[in-house]
mmCIF file as Biopython writes it, N, C-alpha, C and O atoms, coordinates in Angstrom:
data_model
#
loop_
_atom_site.group_PDB
_atom_site.id
_atom_site.type_symbol
_atom_site.label_atom_id
_atom_site.label_alt_id
_atom_site.label_comp_id
_atom_site.label_asym_id
_atom_site.label_entity_id
_atom_site.label_seq_id
_atom_site.pdbx_PDB_ins_code
_atom_site.Cartn_x
_atom_site.Cartn_y
_atom_site.Cartn_z
_atom_site.occupancy
_atom_site.B_iso_or_equiv
_atom_site.auth_seq_id
_atom_site.auth_asym_id
_atom_site.pdbx_PDB_model_num
ATOM 1   N N  . MET A ? 1  ? 0.608   -1.146 0.145  1.0 0.0 1  A 1 
ATOM 2   C CA . MET A ? 1  ? 0.169   -0.323 -0.096 1.0 0.0 1  A 1 
ATOM 3   C C  . MET A ? 1  ? 1.005   0.756  -0.049 1.0 0.0 1  A 1 
ATOM 4   O O  . MET A ? 1  ? 2.143   0.706  0.418  1.0 0.0 1  A 1 
ATOM 5   N N  . SER A ? 2  ? 0.284   2.123  -0.698 1.0 0.0 2  A 1 
ATOM 6   C CA . SER A ? 2  ? 0.813   3.440  -0.756 1.0 0.0 2  A 1 
ATOM 7   C C  . SER A ? 2  ? 0.961   4.158  0.739  1.0 0.0 2  A 1 
ATOM 8   O O  . SER A ? 2  ? 0.534   3.728  1.811  1.0 0.0 2  A 1 
ATOM 9   N N  . LYS A ? 3  ? 1.680   5.356  0.487  1.0 0.0 3  A 1 
ATOM 10  C CA . LYS A ? 3  ? 1.918   5.945  2.053  1.0 0.0 3  A 1 
ATOM 11  C C  . LYS A ? 3  ? 0.372   6.695  2.352  1.0 0.0 3  A 1 
ATOM 12  O O  . LYS A ? 3  ? -0.207  6.775  3.435  1.0 0.0 3  A 1 
ATOM 13  N N  . ILE A ? 4  ? -0.067  7.197  1.035  1.0 0.0 4  A 1 
ATOM 14  C CA . ILE A ? 4  ? -1.572  8.004  1.448  1.0 0.0 4  A 1 
ATOM 15  C C  . ILE A ? 4  ? -2.704  6.862  1.887  1.0 0.0 4  A 1 
ATOM 16  O O  . ILE A ? 4  ? -3.457  7.058  2.841  1.0 0.0 4  A 1 
ATOM 17  N N  . THR A ? 5  ? -2.739  5.668  1.100  1.0 0.0 5  A 1 
ATOM 18  C CA . THR A ? 5  ? -3.652  4.614  1.177  1.0 0.0 5  A 1 
ATOM 19  C C  . THR A ? 5  ? -3.227  4.192  2.917  1.0 0.0 5  A 1 
ATOM 20  O O  . THR A ? 5  ? -4.122  4.131  3.760  1.0 0.0 5  A 1 
ATOM 21  N N  . SER A ? 6  ? -2.530  4.065  3.085  1.0 0.0 6  A 1 
ATOM 22  C CA . SER A ? 6  ? -2.248  3.535  4.370  1.0 0.0 6  A 1 
ATOM 23  C C  . SER A ? 6  ? -2.497  4.969  5.071  1.0 0.0 6  A 1 
ATOM 24  O O  . SER A ? 6  ? -3.518  4.688  5.698  1.0 0.0 6  A 1 
ATOM 25  N N  . GLY A ? 7  ? -2.236  6.313  5.374  1.0 0.0 7  A 1 
ATOM 26  C CA . GLY A ? 7  ? -3.031  7.022  5.814  1.0 0.0 7  A 1 
ATOM 27  C C  . GLY A ? 7  ? -4.814  7.169  6.204  1.0 0.0 7  A 1 
ATOM 28  O O  . GLY A ? 7  ? -5.565  7.342  7.164  1.0 0.0 7  A 1 
ATOM 29  N N  . ILE A ? 8  ? -4.830  6.990  4.913  1.0 0.0 8  A 1 
ATOM 30  C CA . ILE A ? 8  ? -7.131  7.149  4.619  1.0 0.0 8  A 1 
ATOM 31  C C  . ILE A ? 8  ? -7.087  6.144  5.687  1.0 0.0 8  A 1 
ATOM 32  O O  . ILE A ? 8  ? -7.560  6.479  6.773  1.0 0.0 8  A 1 
ATOM 33  N N  . VAL A ? 9  ? -6.548  4.855  5.544  1.0 0.0 9  A 1 
ATOM 34  C CA . VAL A ? 9  ? -7.257  3.490  6.668  1.0 0.0 9  A 1 
ATOM 35  C C  . VAL A ? 9  ? -6.906  3.717  8.353  1.0 0.0 9  A 1 
ATOM 36  O O  . VAL A ? 9  ? -7.483  3.611  9.435  1.0 0.0 9  A 1 
ATOM 37  N N  . LEU A ? 10 ? -5.992  3.977  7.983  1.0 0.0 10 A 1 
ATOM 38  C CA . LEU A ? 10 ? -5.645  4.625  9.730  1.0 0.0 10 A 1 
ATOM 39  C C  . LEU A ? 10 ? -6.669  5.695  10.389 1.0 0.0 10 A 1 
ATOM 40  O O  . LEU A ? 10 ? -7.160  5.593  11.514 1.0 0.0 10 A 1 
ATOM 41  N N  . PHE A ? 11 ? -6.911  6.833  9.380  1.0 0.0 11 A 1 
ATOM 42  C CA . PHE A ? 11 ? -7.674  7.668  9.712  1.0 0.0 11 A 1 
ATOM 43  C C  . PHE A ? 11 ? -8.702  6.930  9.894  1.0 0.0 11 A 1 
ATOM 44  O O  . PHE A ? 11 ? -9.083  6.689  11.040 1.0 0.0 11 A 1 
ATOM 45  N N  . SER A ? 12 ? -9.486  6.322  8.556  1.0 0.0 12 A 1 
ATOM 46  C CA . SER A ? 12 ? -10.783 5.677  9.206  1.0 0.0 12 A 1 
ATOM 47  C C  . SER A ? 12 ? -10.813 4.836  9.984  1.0 0.0 12 A 1 
ATOM 48  O O  . SER A ? 12 ? -11.701 4.199  9.418  1.0 0.0 12 A 1 
ATOM 49  N N  . LEU A ? 13 ? -10.595 4.259  10.837 1.0 0.0 13 A 1 
ATOM 50  C CA . LEU A ? 13 ? -9.614  3.039  11.816 1.0 0.0 13 A 1 
ATOM 51  C C  . LEU A ? 13 ? -10.297 3.939  12.803 1.0 0.0 13 A 1 
ATOM 52  O O  . LEU A ? 13 ? -11.397 3.752  13.324 1.0 0.0 13 A 1 
ATOM 53  N N  . LEU A ? 14 ? -9.154  5.338  13.046 1.0 0.0 14 A 1 
ATOM 54  C CA . LEU A ? 14 ? -9.472  6.536  14.197 1.0 0.0 14 A 1 
ATOM 55  C C  . LEU A ? 14 ? -10.894 7.111  14.290 1.0 0.0 14 A 1 
ATOM 56  O O  . LEU A ? 14 ? -11.373 7.567  15.328 1.0 0.0 14 A 1 
ATOM 57  N N  . MET A ? 15 ? -11.434 7.056  13.273 1.0 0.0 15 A 1 
ATOM 58  C CA . MET A ? 15 ? -12.484 7.856  13.399 1.0 0.0 15 A 1 
ATOM 59  C C  . MET A ? 15 ? -13.875 6.783  13.392 1.0 0.0 15 A 1 
ATOM 60  O O  . MET A ? 15 ? -14.999 7.153  13.055 1.0 0.0 15 A 1 
ATOM 61  N N  . ALA A ? 16 ? -13.658 5.920  13.669 1.0 0.0 16 A 1 
ATOM 62  C CA . ALA A ? 16 ? -14.587 4.738  13.585 1.0 0.0 16 A 1 
ATOM 63  C C  . ALA A ? 16 ? -14.497 4.542  15.163 1.0 0.0 16 A 1 
ATOM 64  O O  . ALA A ? 16 ? -15.417 4.786  15.944 1.0 0.0 16 A 1 
ATOM 65  N N  . LEU A ? 17 ? -13.512 4.167  15.428 1.0 0.0 17 A 1 
ATOM 66  C CA . LEU A ? 17 ? -13.218 3.973  16.991 1.0 0.0 17 A 1 
ATOM 67  C C  . LEU A ? 17 ? -13.751 5.573  18.135 1.0 0.0 17 A 1 
ATOM 68  O O  . LEU A ? 17 ? -14.193 5.642  19.282 1.0 0.0 17 A 1 
ATOM 69  N N  . SER A ? 18 ? -13.458 6.491  17.221 1.0 0.0 18 A 1 
ATOM 70  C CA . SER A ? 18 ? -13.978 7.924  18.248 1.0 0.0 18 A 1 
ATOM 71  C C  . SER A ? 18 ? -15.386 7.727  18.037 1.0 0.0 18 A 1 
ATOM 72  O O  . SER A ? 18 ? -15.931 8.354  18.946 1.0 0.0 18 A 1 
ATOM 73  N N  . LEU A ? 19 ? -16.338 7.138  17.253 1.0 0.0 19 A 1 
ATOM 74  C CA . LEU A ? 19 ? -17.418 6.951  17.390 1.0 0.0 19 A 1 
ATOM 75  C C  . LEU A ? 19 ? -17.838 6.256  17.564 1.0 0.0 19 A 1 
ATOM 76  O O  . LEU A ? 19 ? -19.055 6.334  17.393 1.0 0.0 19 A 1 
ATOM 77  N N  . GLY A ? 20 ? -17.197 4.740  18.129 1.0 0.0 20 A 1 
ATOM 78  C CA . GLY A ? 20 ? -17.818 3.613  18.800 1.0 0.0 20 A 1 
ATOM 79  C C  . GLY A ? 20 ? -17.496 4.344  20.289 1.0 0.0 20 A 1 
ATOM 80  O O  . GLY A ? 20 ? -18.540 4.130  20.905 1.0 0.0 20 A 1 
ATOM 81  N N  . VAL A ? 21 ? -16.748 4.971  21.043 1.0 0.0 21 A 1 
ATOM 82  C CA . VAL A ? 21 ? -16.352 5.888  21.832 1.0 0.0 21 A 1 
ATOM 83  C C  . VAL A ? 21 ? -17.514 6.767  22.078 1.0 0.0 21 A 1 
ATOM 84  O O  . VAL A ? 21 ? -18.314 6.500  22.974 1.0 0.0 21 A 1 
ATOM 85  N N  . ALA A ? 22 ? -17.619 7.627  21.449 1.0 0.0 22 A 1 
ATOM 86  C CA . ALA A ? 22 ? -18.903 8.442  21.606 1.0 0.0 22 A 1 
ATOM 87  C C  . ALA A ? 22 ? -20.186 8.241  21.748 1.0 0.0 22 A 1 
ATOM 88  O O  . ALA A ? 22 ? -20.854 8.985  22.466 1.0 0.0 22 A 1 
ATOM 89  N N  . PHE A ? 23 ? -20.880 6.897  20.890 1.0 0.0 23 A 1 
ATOM 90  C CA . PHE A ? 23 ? -21.778 6.191  21.465 1.0 0.0 23 A 1 
ATOM 91  C C  . PHE A ? 23 ? -22.211 5.546  22.582 1.0 0.0 23 A 1 
ATOM 92  O O  . PHE A ? 23 ? -23.358 5.451  23.019 1.0 0.0 23 A 1 
ATOM 93  N N  . ALA A ? 24 ? -20.820 4.957  23.156 1.0 0.0 24 A 1 
ATOM 94  C CA . ALA A ? 24 ? -21.254 4.205  24.111 1.0 0.0 24 A 1 
ATOM 95  C C  . ALA A ? 24 ? -20.952 5.186  25.428 1.0 0.0 24 A 1 
ATOM 96  O O  . ALA A ? 24 ? -21.793 5.116  26.324 1.0 0.0 24 A 1 
ATOM 97  N N  . GLU A ? 25 ? -20.054 5.909  25.584 1.0 0.0 25 A 1 
ATOM 98  C CA . GLU A ? 25 ? -20.630 7.054  26.376 1.0 0.0 25 A 1 
ATOM 99  C C  . GLU A ? 25 ? -22.206 7.440  26.381 1.0 0.0 25 A 1 
ATOM 100 O O  . GLU A ? 25 ? -22.804 7.383  27.455 1.0 0.0 25 A 1 
ATOM 101 N N  . SER A ? 26 ? -22.863 7.817  25.251 1.0 0.0 26 A 1 
ATOM 102 C CA . SER A ? 26 ? -24.068 8.470  25.210 1.0 0.0 26 A 1 
ATOM 103 C C  . SER A ? 26 ? -24.891 7.275  25.938 1.0 0.0 26 A 1 
ATOM 104 O O  . SER A ? 26 ? -25.463 7.860  26.859 1.0 0.0 26 A 1 
ATOM 105 N N  . GLU A ? 27 ? -25.141 6.311  25.983 1.0 0.0 27 A 1 
ATOM 106 C CA . GLU A ? 27 ? -25.820 5.085  26.500 1.0 0.0 27 A 1 
ATOM 107 C C  . GLU A ? 27 ? -25.272 4.629  27.947 1.0 0.0 27 A 1 
ATOM 108 O O  . GLU A ? 27 ? -25.685 3.599  28.481 1.0 0.0 27 A 1 
ATOM 109 N N  . VAL A ? 28 ? -24.452 5.350  28.454 1.0 0.0 28 A 1 
ATOM 110 C CA . VAL A ? 28 ? -23.856 5.172  29.953 1.0 0.0 28 A 1 
ATOM 111 C C  . VAL A ? 28 ? -24.510 6.442  30.191 1.0 0.0 28 A 1 
ATOM 112 O O  . VAL A ? 28 ? -25.155 6.346  31.235 1.0 0.0 28 A 1 
ATOM 113 N N  . ALA A ? 29 ? -24.617 7.541  29.694 1.0 0.0 29 A 1 
ATOM 114 C CA . ALA A ? 29 ? -25.476 8.111  30.246 1.0 0.0 29 A 1 
ATOM 115 C C  . ALA A ? 29 ? -26.709 8.896  30.935 1.0 0.0 29 A 1 
ATOM 116 O O  . ALA A ? 29 ? -26.860 9.897  31.635 1.0 0.0 29 A 1 
ATOM 117 N N  . PRO A ? 30 ? -27.684 7.662  30.217 1.0 0.0 30 A 1 
ATOM 118 C CA . PRO A ? 30 ? -29.265 7.447  31.236 1.0 0.0 30 A 1 
ATOM 119 C C  . PRO A ? 30 ? -28.677 6.611  32.332 1.0 0.0 30 A 1 
ATOM 120 O O  . PRO A ? 30 ? -29.285 6.937  33.351 1.0 0.0 30 A 1 
ATOM 121 N N  . MET A ? 31 ? -27.860 5.765  32.595 1.0 0.0 31 A 1 
ATOM 122 C CA . MET A ? 31 ? -27.679 5.514  33.688 1.0 0.0 31 A 1 
ATOM 123 C C  . MET A ? 31 ? -27.289 6.324  34.735 1.0 0.0 31 A 1 
ATOM 124 O O  . MET A ? 31 ? -27.705 6.220  35.889 1.0 0.0 31 A 1 
ATOM 125 N N  . ASN A ? 32 ? -26.446 7.176  34.310 1.0 0.0 32 A 1 
ATOM 126 C CA . ASN A ? 32 ? -25.847 8.336  35.104 1.0 0.0 32 A 1 
ATOM 127 C C  . ASN A ? 32 ? -27.006 8.896  35.763 1.0 0.0 32 A 1 
ATOM 128 O O  . ASN A ? 32 ? -26.898 8.879  36.989 1.0 0.0 32 A 1 
ATOM 129 N N  . GLU A ? 33 ? -28.476 9.565  35.156 1.0 0.0 33 A 1 
ATOM 130 C CA . GLU A ? 33 ? -28.677 10.200 35.029 1.0 0.0 33 A 1 
ATOM 131 C C  . GLU A ? 33 ? -30.259 9.316  36.281 1.0 0.0 33 A 1 
ATOM 132 O O  . GLU A ? 33 ? -30.880 9.889  37.176 1.0 0.0 33 A 1 
ATOM 133 N N  . THR A ? 34 ? -30.356 8.397  35.979 1.0 0.0 34 A 1 
ATOM 134 C CA . THR A ? 34 ? -30.854 7.477  36.947 1.0 0.0 34 A 1 
ATOM 135 C C  . THR A ? 34 ? -30.420 7.622  38.323 1.0 0.0 34 A 1 
ATOM 136 O O  . THR A ? 34 ? -31.098 8.035  39.264 1.0 0.0 34 A 1 
ATOM 137 N N  . GLU A ? 35 ? -28.827 7.110  38.337 1.0 0.0 35 A 1 
ATOM 138 C CA . GLU A ? 35 ? -28.486 7.121  39.626 1.0 0.0 35 A 1 
ATOM 139 C C  . GLU A ? 35 ? -28.552 8.625  40.290 1.0 0.0 35 A 1 
ATOM 140 O O  . GLU A ? 35 ? -29.060 8.644  41.412 1.0 0.0 35 A 1 
ATOM 141 N N  . ASN A ? 36 ? -28.239 9.522  39.914 1.0 0.0 36 A 1 
ATOM 142 C CA . ASN A ? 36 ? -28.281 10.841 39.960 1.0 0.0 36 A 1 
ATOM 143 C C  . ASN A ? 36 ? -29.907 11.217 40.635 1.0 0.0 36 A 1 
ATOM 144 O O  . ASN A ? 36 ? -29.991 11.810 41.710 1.0 0.0 36 A 1 
ATOM 145 N N  . ALA A ? 37 ? -31.119 10.799 39.874 1.0 0.0 37 A 1 
ATOM 146 C CA . ALA A ? 37 ? -32.106 11.028 40.225 1.0 0.0 37 A 1 
ATOM 147 C C  . ALA A ? 37 ? -32.370 10.206 41.913 1.0 0.0 37 A 1 
ATOM 148 O O  . ALA A ? 37 ? -33.021 10.659 42.854 1.0 0.0 37 A 1 
ATOM 149 N N  . THR A ? 38 ? -31.750 9.129  41.851 1.0 0.0 38 A 1 
ATOM 150 C CA . THR A ? 38 ? -32.117 8.227  42.877 1.0 0.0 38 A 1 
ATOM 151 C C  . THR A ? 38 ? -31.759 8.811  44.276 1.0 0.0 38 A 1 
ATOM 152 O O  . THR A ? 38 ? -32.368 8.713  45.341 1.0 0.0 38 A 1 
ATOM 153 N N  . GLU A ? 39 ? -30.328 9.593  43.895 1.0 0.0 39 A 1 
ATOM 154 C CA . GLU A ? 39 ? -29.518 10.171 44.937 1.0 0.0 39 A 1 
ATOM 155 C C  . GLU A ? 39 ? -30.489 11.485 45.416 1.0 0.0 39 A 1 
ATOM 156 O O  . GLU A ? 39 ? -31.094 11.679 46.471 1.0 0.0 39 A 1 
ATOM 157 N N  . ASN A ? 40 ? -30.412 12.025 44.600 1.0 0.0 40 A 1 
ATOM 158 C CA . ASN A ? 40 ? -31.383 13.440 45.084 1.0 0.0 40 A 1 
ATOM 159 C C  . ASN A ? 40 ? -32.582 13.085 45.538 1.0 0.0 40 A 1 
ATOM 160 O O  . ASN A ? 40 ? -32.918 13.968 46.328 1.0 0.0 40 A 1 
ATOM 161 N N  . VAL A ? 41 ? -33.595 12.086 45.452 1.0 0.0 41 A 1 
ATOM 162 C CA . VAL A ? 41 ? -34.966 11.392 45.829 1.0 0.0 41 A 1 
ATOM 163 C C  . VAL A ? 41 ? -34.407 11.004 47.163 1.0 0.0 41 A 1 
ATOM 164 O O  . VAL A ? 41 ? -34.994 11.570 48.085 1.0 0.0 41 A 1 
ATOM 165 N N  . THR A ? 42 ? -33.491 10.242 47.509 1.0 0.0 42 A 1 
ATOM 166 C CA . THR A ? 42 ? -32.633 9.949  48.648 1.0 0.0 42 A 1 
ATOM 167 C C  . THR A ? 42 ? -32.398 10.967 49.677 1.0 0.0 42 A 1 
ATOM 168 O O  . THR A ? 42 ? -32.707 10.945 50.869 1.0 0.0 42 A 1 
ATOM 169 N N  . GLU A ? 43 ? -31.829 11.812 49.031 1.0 0.0 43 A 1 
ATOM 170 C CA . GLU A ? 43 ? -31.635 12.917 49.880 1.0 0.0 43 A 1 
ATOM 171 C C  . GLU A ? 43 ? -32.568 14.287 50.117 1.0 0.0 43 A 1 
ATOM 172 O O  . GLU A ? 43 ? -32.433 15.306 50.793 1.0 0.0 43 A 1 
ATOM 173 N N  . ASN A ? 44 ? -33.213 13.960 49.538 1.0 0.0 44 A 1 
ATOM 174 C CA . ASN A ? 44 ? -34.569 15.391 49.898 1.0 0.0 44 A 1 
ATOM 175 C C  . ASN A ? 44 ? -35.370 14.492 50.839 1.0 0.0 44 A 1 
ATOM 176 O O  . ASN A ? 44 ? -35.660 15.080 51.881 1.0 0.0 44 A 1 
ATOM 177 N N  . ALA A ? 45 ? -35.794 13.277 50.770 1.0 0.0 45 A 1 
ATOM 178 C CA . ALA A ? 45 ? -36.705 12.397 51.938 1.0 0.0 45 A 1 
ATOM 179 C C  . ALA A ? 45 ? -35.625 12.538 53.433 1.0 0.0 45 A 1 
ATOM 180 O O  . ALA A ? 45 ? -35.983 12.698 54.600 1.0 0.0 45 A 1 
ATOM 181 N N  . THR A ? 46 ? -34.716 12.455 53.068 1.0 0.0 46 A 1 
ATOM 182 C CA . THR A ? 46 ? -33.774 12.310 54.236 1.0 0.0 46 A 1 
ATOM 183 C C  . THR A ? 46 ? -33.530 13.902 55.394 1.0 0.0 46 A 1 
ATOM 184 O O  . THR A ? 46 ? -33.448 14.124 56.602 1.0 0.0 46 A 1 
ATOM 185 N N  . MET A ? 47 ? -33.499 14.605 54.242 1.0 0.0 47 A 1 
ATOM 186 C CA . MET A ? 47 ? -33.632 16.510 54.410 1.0 0.0 47 A 1 
ATOM 187 C C  . MET A ? 47 ? -34.687 16.843 54.936 1.0 0.0 47 A 1 
ATOM 188 O O  . MET A ? 47 ? -34.693 17.587 55.916 1.0 0.0 47 A 1 
ATOM 189 N N  . ASN A ? 48 ? -36.026 16.256 54.274 1.0 0.0 48 A 1 
ATOM 190 C CA . ASN A ? 48 ? -37.590 16.290 54.675 1.0 0.0 48 A 1 
ATOM 191 C C  . ASN A ? 48 ? -37.504 16.064 56.609 1.0 0.0 48 A 1 
ATOM 192 O O  . ASN A ? 48 ? -37.605 16.709 57.652 1.0 0.0 48 A 1 
ATOM 193 N N  . ALA A ? 49 ? -37.284 14.875 56.166 1.0 0.0 49 A 1 
ATOM 194 C CA . ALA A ? 49 ? -37.548 14.037 57.511 1.0 0.0 49 A 1 
ATOM 195 C C  . ALA A ? 49 ? -36.409 14.857 59.030 1.0 0.0 49 A 1 
ATOM 196 O O  . ALA A ? 49 ? -36.501 15.287 60.180 1.0 0.0 49 A 1 
ATOM 197 N N  . THR A ? 50 ? -35.586 14.660 58.098 1.0 0.0 50 A 1 
ATOM 198 C CA . THR A ? 50 ? -34.861 15.565 59.329 1.0 0.0 50 A 1 
ATOM 199 C C  . THR A ? 50 ? -35.110 17.071 60.043 1.0 0.0 50 A 1 
ATOM 200 O O  . THR A ? 50 ? -34.874 17.507 61.169 1.0 0.0 50 A 1 
ATOM 201 N N  . LEU A ? 51 ? -35.624 17.569 58.993 1.0 0.0 51 A 1 
ATOM 202 C CA . LEU A ? 51 ? -36.432 18.985 59.483 1.0 0.0 51 A 1 
ATOM 203 C C  . LEU A ? 51 ? -37.736 18.962 59.720 1.0 0.0 51 A 1 
ATOM 204 O O  . LEU A ? 51 ? -38.273 19.845 60.389 1.0 0.0 51 A 1 
ATOM 205 N N  . ASN A ? 52 ? -38.265 18.151 59.303 1.0 0.0 52 A 1 
ATOM 206 C CA . ASN A ? 52 ? -39.659 17.605 59.939 1.0 0.0 52 A 1 
ATOM 207 C C  . ASN A ? 52 ? -39.611 17.150 61.294 1.0 0.0 52 A 1 
ATOM 208 O O  . ASN A ? 52 ? -40.442 17.598 62.083 1.0 0.0 52 A 1 
ATOM 209 N N  . ALA A ? 53 ? -38.769 16.336 61.668 1.0 0.0 53 A 1 
ATOM 210 C CA . ALA A ? 53 ? -38.309 16.097 62.856 1.0 0.0 53 A 1 
ATOM 211 C C  . ALA A ? 53 ? -38.081 16.990 63.947 1.0 0.0 53 A 1 
ATOM 212 O O  . ALA A ? 53 ? -38.498 16.917 65.103 1.0 0.0 53 A 1 
ATOM 213 N N  . THR A ? 54 ? -37.126 18.110 63.228 1.0 0.0 54 A 1 
ATOM 214 C CA . THR A ? 54 ? -36.475 19.577 64.183 1.0 0.0 54 A 1 
ATOM 215 C C  . THR A ? 54 ? -37.202 19.990 64.615 1.0 0.0 54 A 1 
ATOM 216 O O  . THR A ? 54 ? -37.308 20.235 65.817 1.0 0.0 54 A 1 
ATOM 217 N N  . MET A ? 55 ? -38.310 20.306 63.356 1.0 0.0 55 A 1 
ATOM 218 C CA . MET A ? 55 ? -39.085 21.278 63.772 1.0 0.0 55 A 1 
ATOM 219 C C  . MET A ? 55 ? -40.925 21.102 64.573 1.0 0.0 55 A 1 
ATOM 220 O O  . MET A ? 55 ? -41.792 21.886 64.958 1.0 0.0 55 A 1 
ATOM 221 N N  . ASN A ? 56 ? -40.746 19.514 64.479 1.0 0.0 56 A 1 
ATOM 222 C CA . ASN A ? 56 ? -41.820 19.221 65.382 1.0 0.0 56 A 1 
ATOM 223 C C  . ASN A ? 56 ? -41.062 19.087 66.949 1.0 0.0 56 A 1 
ATOM 224 O O  . ASN A ? 56 ? -41.789 18.992 67.938 1.0 0.0 56 A 1 
ATOM 225 N N  . ALA A ? 57 ? -39.850 19.086 67.067 1.0 0.0 57 A 1 
ATOM 226 C CA . ALA A ? 57 ? -39.223 18.969 68.529 1.0 0.0 57 A 1 
ATOM 227 C C  . ALA A ? 57 ? -39.182 20.490 68.980 1.0 0.0 57 A 1 
ATOM 228 O O  . ALA A ? 57 ? -38.939 20.986 70.080 1.0 0.0 57 A 1 
ATOM 229 N N  . THR A ? 58 ? -39.381 20.846 68.220 1.0 0.0 58 A 1 
ATOM 230 C CA . THR A ? 58 ? -38.957 22.339 68.457 1.0 0.0 58 A 1 
ATOM 231 C C  . THR A ? 58 ? -40.428 23.265 68.685 1.0 0.0 58 A 1 
ATOM 232 O O  . THR A ? 58 ? -40.284 24.451 68.983 1.0 0.0 58 A 1 
ATOM 233 N N  . ILE A ? 59 ? -41.801 22.720 68.543 1.0 0.0 59 A 1 
ATOM 234 C CA . ILE A ? 59 ? -42.755 22.953 68.567 1.0 0.0 59 A 1 
ATOM 235 C C  . ILE A ? 59 ? -43.094 22.510 69.512 1.0 0.0 59 A 1 
ATOM 236 O O  . ILE A ? 59 ? -43.543 23.422 70.207 1.0 0.0 59 A 1 
ATOM 237 N N  . ASN A ? 60 ? -43.185 21.206 70.204 1.0 0.0 60 A 1 
ATOM 238 C CA . ASN A ? 60 ? -43.437 20.471 71.062 1.0 0.0 60 A 1 
ATOM 239 C C  . ASN A ? 60 ? -42.644 21.152 72.609 1.0 0.0 60 A 1 
ATOM 240 O O  . ASN A ? 60 ? -43.179 21.405 73.688 1.0 0.0 60 A 1 
ATOM 241 N N  . ALA A ? 61 ? -41.495 21.272 72.270 1.0 0.0 61 A 1 
ATOM 242 C CA . ALA A ? 61 ? -40.748 22.064 73.147 1.0 0.0 61 A 1 
ATOM 243 C C  . ALA A ? 61 ? -41.305 23.559 73.606 1.0 0.0 61 A 1 
ATOM 244 O O  . ALA A ? 61 ? -41.448 24.069 74.717 1.0 0.0 61 A 1 
ATOM 245 N N  . THR A ? 62 ? -41.540 24.002 72.349 1.0 0.0 62 A 1 
ATOM 246 C CA . THR A ? 62 ? -42.177 25.544 73.045 1.0 0.0 62 A 1 
ATOM 247 C C  . THR A ? 62 ? -43.717 25.176 73.332 1.0 0.0 62 A 1 
ATOM 248 O O  . THR A ? 62 ? -44.142 26.265 73.718 1.0 0.0 62 A 1 
ATOM 249 N N  . GLU A ? 63 ? -44.534 24.506 73.362 1.0 0.0 63 A 1 
ATOM 250 C CA . GLU A ? 63 ? -45.774 24.405 73.784 1.0 0.0 63 A 1 
ATOM 251 C C  . GLU A ? 63 ? -45.736 23.745 74.881 1.0 0.0 63 A 1 
ATOM 252 O O  . GLU A ? 63 ? -46.757 23.788 75.568 1.0 0.0 63 A 1 
ATOM 253 N N  . ASN A ? 64 ? -44.779 23.088 75.286 1.0 0.0 64 A 1 
ATOM 254 C CA . ASN A ? 64 ? -45.056 22.396 77.110 1.0 0.0 64 A 1 
ATOM 255 C C  . ASN A ? 64 ? -44.309 23.758 77.664 1.0 0.0 64 A 1 
ATOM 256 O O  . ASN A ? 64 ? -44.830 24.246 78.667 1.0 0.0 64 A 1 
ATOM 257 N N  . VAL A ? 65 ? -43.224 24.386 77.165 1.0 0.0 65 A 1 
ATOM 258 C CA . VAL A ? 65 ? -42.548 25.657 78.232 1.0 0.0 65 A 1 
ATOM 259 C C  . VAL A ? 65 ? -44.062 26.655 78.508 1.0 0.0 65 A 1 
ATOM 260 O O  . VAL A ? 65 ? -44.521 26.776 79.644 1.0 0.0 65 A 1 
ATOM 261 N N  . THR A ? 66 ? -44.622 27.223 77.454 1.0 0.0 66 A 1 
ATOM 262 C CA . THR A ? 66 ? -45.725 27.796 77.178 1.0 0.0 66 A 1 
ATOM 263 C C  . THR A ? 66 ? -47.051 27.146 78.167 1.0 0.0 66 A 1 
ATOM 264 O O  . THR A ? 66 ? -47.938 27.847 78.655 1.0 0.0 66 A 1 
ATOM 265 N N  . VAL A ? 67 ? -46.942 25.753 78.306 1.0 0.0 67 A 1 
ATOM 266 C CA . VAL A ? 67 ? -48.554 25.381 79.166 1.0 0.0 67 A 1 
ATOM 267 C C  . VAL A ? 67 ? -47.619 25.278 80.593 1.0 0.0 67 A 1 
ATOM 268 O O  . VAL A ? 67 ? -48.288 25.180 81.621 1.0 0.0 67 A 1 
ATOM 269 N N  . GLU A ? 68 ? -46.161 25.290 80.750 1.0 0.0 68 A 1 
ATOM 270 C CA . GLU A ? 68 ? -45.899 25.452 82.123 1.0 0.0 68 A 1 
ATOM 271 C C  . GLU A ? 68 ? -46.135 26.683 82.880 1.0 0.0 68 A 1 
ATOM 272 O O  . GLU A ? 68 ? -46.367 26.851 84.077 1.0 0.0 68 A 1 
ATOM 273 N N  . THR A ? 69 ? -46.002 27.641 81.744 1.0 0.0 69 A 1 
ATOM 274 C CA . THR A ? 69 ? -45.512 28.860 82.358 1.0 0.0 69 A 1 
ATOM 275 C C  . THR A ? 69 ? -46.997 29.289 82.873 1.0 0.0 69 A 1 
ATOM 276 O O  . THR A ? 69 ? -47.319 29.734 83.975 1.0 0.0 69 A 1 
ATOM 277 N N  . THR A ? 70 ? -47.632 29.072 81.969 1.0 0.0 70 A 1 
ATOM 278 C CA . THR A ? 70 ? -49.504 29.232 82.170 1.0 0.0 70 A 1 
ATOM 279 C C  . THR A ? 70 ? -49.965 28.760 83.162 1.0 0.0 70 A 1 
ATOM 280 O O  . THR A ? 70 ? -50.806 29.490 83.687 1.0 0.0 70 A 1 
ATOM 281 N N  . ALA A ? 71 ? -49.749 27.705 83.731 1.0 0.0 71 A 1 
ATOM 282 C CA . ALA A ? 71 ? -50.064 26.540 84.604 1.0 0.0 71 A 1 
ATOM 283 C C  . ALA A ? 71 ? -49.877 27.206 86.069 1.0 0.0 71 A 1 
ATOM 284 O O  . ALA A ? 71 ? -50.057 26.530 87.082 1.0 0.0 71 A 1 
#
């Protein structure tokens, strides 16, 4: 083969490899989005539970102090 033909073949192989990698990464992306969504739901649930527990404890403590001082 001539140098030009060898260059074209090498270039074609590299382009095919690049396209293969690009398509492989695009199929991995939805899995990452699913993992991110799951992590976000878990974090939100944890934060909400913590905030609710803290707010309830604060309200209960405030009500107890109010009842004790007025009684």
